[in-house]
C-alpha positions in Angstrom: -10.3 -34.3 -48.9 -12.1 -35.4 -45.7 -15.9 -35.0 -45.8 -17.3 -32.7 -43.1 -20.5 -34.7 -42.9 -21.2 -37.3 -40.2 -21.5 -40.8 -41.7 -24.4 -41.6 -39.3 -25.5 -40.7 -35.8 -25.1 -43.8 -33.7 -23.7 -42.5 -30.4 -23.8 -39.5 -28.0 -20.5 -38.9 -26.3 -20.5 -37.0 -22.9 -17.5 -34.7 -22.1 -16.6 -32.1 -19.6 -14.6 -29.0 -20.6 -12.0 -29.6 -17.8 -12.0 -25.9 -17.2 -13.3 -24.7 -13.8 -16.4 -22.6 -13.7 -16.0 -19.1 -12.4 -18.3 -16.8 -10.4 -17.4 -14.1 -12.8 -18.9 -16.2 -15.6 -22.2 -17.4 -14.1 -23.7 -18.8 -17.3 -20.4 -20.2 -18.6 -20.8 -18.2 -21.8 -17.3 -16.8 -21.7 -15.8 -20.2 -21.2 -17.8 -21.4 -24.2 -16.6 -18.6 -26.4 -13.0 -19.3 -25.4 -13.5 -23.0 -26.4 -14.7 -21.9 -29.8 -11.9 -19.4 -30.2 -9.2 -21.9 -29.3 -10.7 -24.5 -31.6 -10.9 -22.3 -34.6 -7.3 -21.1 -33.9 -6.1 -24.7 -34.0 -8.2 -26.1 -36.9 -9.4 -23.2 -39.1 -6.8 -23.9 -41.8 -7.3 -27.6 -42.0 -11.1 -27.6 -41.4 -12.3 -24.1 -42.1 -16.0 -25.1 -41.6 -15.3 -26.6 -38.1 -16.3 -24.0 -35.5 -16.4 -26.2 -32.3 -15.1 -29.4 -30.8 -18.6 -30.1 -29.6 -22.1 -30.1 -31.0 -23.5 -28.7 -27.7 -22.2 -27.1 -24.6 -24.2 -27.0 -21.3 -23.4 -24.1 -18.9 -23.4 -23.9 -15.2 -27.0 -22.4 -15.1 -28.3 -24.9 -17.6 -27.8 -22.7 -20.7 -27.4 -24.8 -23.8 -24.9 -23.4 -26.3 -24.9 -24.5 -29.9 -21.6 -25.6 -31.4 -20.9 -27.6 -34.5 -23.9 -28.2 -36.8 -25.4 -31.6 -36.1 -24.8 -32.7 -39.7 -21.0 -32.2 -39.4 -18.5 -34.2 -37.5 -16.6 -32.9 -34.5 -13.0 -33.5 -33.5 -13.8 -34.6 -30.0 -13.4 -38.4 -29.3 -9.8 -39.1 -30.0 -11.0 -41.9 -32.4 -12.3 -41.1 -35.9 -14.7 -44.0 -35.8 -16.7 -42.1 -33.1 -15.9 -38.7 -34.5 -17.8 -39.6 -37.6 -20.7 -41.4 -35.9 -21.5 -39.4 -32.8 -22.8 -36.2 -31.3 -20.6 -34.5 -28.7 -22.2 -33.0 -25.6 -19.9 -31.1 -23.3 -20.8 -30.1 -19.7 -18.8 -26.9 -19.0 -16.7 -27.3 -15.9 -13.9 -29.4 -14.4 -15.7 -32.3 -12.8 -12.5 -33.8 -11.4 -12.5 -30.8 -9.0 -16.0 -29.3 -8.8 -19.4 -30.8 -8.6 -22.4 -30.3 -10.9 -25.5 -28.4 -9.8 -29.0 -29.5 -10.6 -29.7 -26.8 -13.2 -26.8 -28.0 -15.4 -27.5 -31.7 -14.8 -31.2 -31.4 -15.6 -30.6 -29.3 -18.7 -28.1 -31.9 -19.9 -30.5 -34.8 -19.2 -33.3 -33.1 -21.2 -30.9 -32.4 -24.1 -29.6 -35.9 -24.3 -33.1 -37.4 -24.1 -34.2 -35.2 -26.9 -31.2 -36.2 -29.0 -31.8 -39.9 -28.2 -35.4 -39.6 -29.4 -34.5 -37.6 -32.5 -31.8 -40.0 -33.7 -33.3 -43.2 -32.1 -30.2 -43.8 -30.0 -30.5 -46.4 -27.1 -28.9 -45.5 -23.8 -26.3 -48.2 -24.3 -24.8 -45.9 -27.0 -24.6 -42.8 -24.7 -20.9 -43.0 -23.8 -18.6 -41.2 -21.5 -15.5 -40.0 -23.3 -13.4 -42.3 -21.1 -15.2 -45.3 -22.5 -13.6 -44.6 -25.9 -10.0 -43.5 -25.1 -7.8 -43.4 -22.0 -9.0 -40.2 -20.3 -10.8 -39.3 -17.1 -13.3 -37.2 -19.0 -16.1 -36.3 -18.1 -14.4 -36.3 -14.6 -14.6 -38.4 -11.5 -17.3 -36.1 -9.9 -19.6 -36.4 -12.9 -22.9 -37.6 -11.5 -23.1 -40.5 -13.9 -25.5 -42.7 -11.8 -28.0 -39.9 -11.4 -27.6 -38.9 -15.0 -28.1 -42.5 -16.3 -31.0 -43.2 -13.9 -32.9 -40.1 -15.2 -32.1 -40.8 -18.8 -33.8 -44.2 -18.6 -36.6 -42.7 -16.6 -36.0 -44.1 -13.1 -37.9 -41.6 -10.9 -35.8 -39.4 -8.8 -37.7 -40.3 -5.6 -36.4 -43.9 -5.9 -32.8 -42.6 -6.0 -33.5 -40.3 -3.1 -35.0 -43.2 -1.1 -31.9 -45.3 -1.6 -29.7 -42.5 -0.3 -32.1 -41.9 2.7 -32.0 -45.6 3.7 -28.2 -45.7 3.4 -27.8 -42.6 5.6 -30.0 -44.1 8.2 -28.1 -47.4 8.2 -31.0 -49.5 6.8 -28.8 -50.7 4.0 -25.0 -51.1 4.0 -24.2 -49.8 0.5 -25.8 -47.8 -2.3 -27.7 -49.7 -4.9 -29.4 -49.0 -8.2 -33.1 -48.2 -7.6 -33.9 -50.9 -10.1 -31.7 -53.6 -8.6 -33.4 -56.8 -7.6 -33.3 -57.6 -3.9 -33.0 -61.2 -2.9 -34.9 -62.5 0.2 -31.9 -62.5 2.4 -31.1 -58.9 1.7 -34.8 -58.0 2.2 -34.8 -59.5 5.7 -31.5 -57.7 6.5 -33.1 -54.4 5.5 -36.1 -55.2 7.7 -33.8 -56.1 10.6 -31.8 -52.9 10.2 -35.0 -50.9 10.0 -36.4 -52.6 13.2 -33.1 -51.9 15.1 -33.2 -48.3 14.0 -36.7 -47.6 15.3 -35.9 -49.5 18.6 -32.8 -47.3 19.0 -30.4 -50.3 19.2 
């Protein structure tokens, strides 16, 4: 008989539900209930204690829904090594189609940071589902750079400044706020800035 307990908590795996959010379900609670219902329908006979494919769900307004107990494994990763060694966090929505709002993103960041602190998990072990198996989960529109920058405590104003400079043409591509700039690139940024203020 397969034990229901996690062997250890070494990873956090990030998912999306791949179901579009609806204006009729503003907090995503109905979507979450549907996920639990479908999961129990599929797995109740084999794993009667398993109530959810995820340990946590994060709704459109930032609501956090509790799923499987943190001591129990979830059937979520497509790889039992990770199923038995990870916590599953699902952002509700289809982020191949829609984009995530700040309420949902901020709530997810706070949750993941709390879990990292609780279980002493480094950011290198916070994985997107697609890093484990062949899938596009958590979606091409998932704001991974913003998510990861905030997780490692890069201030948002630095990220905003990079976007601002890019829009004004001071820099030619988006960079990580913590990326080192060589002297040649620094002079190029100054030249572009000077050309902008002169109106060239």
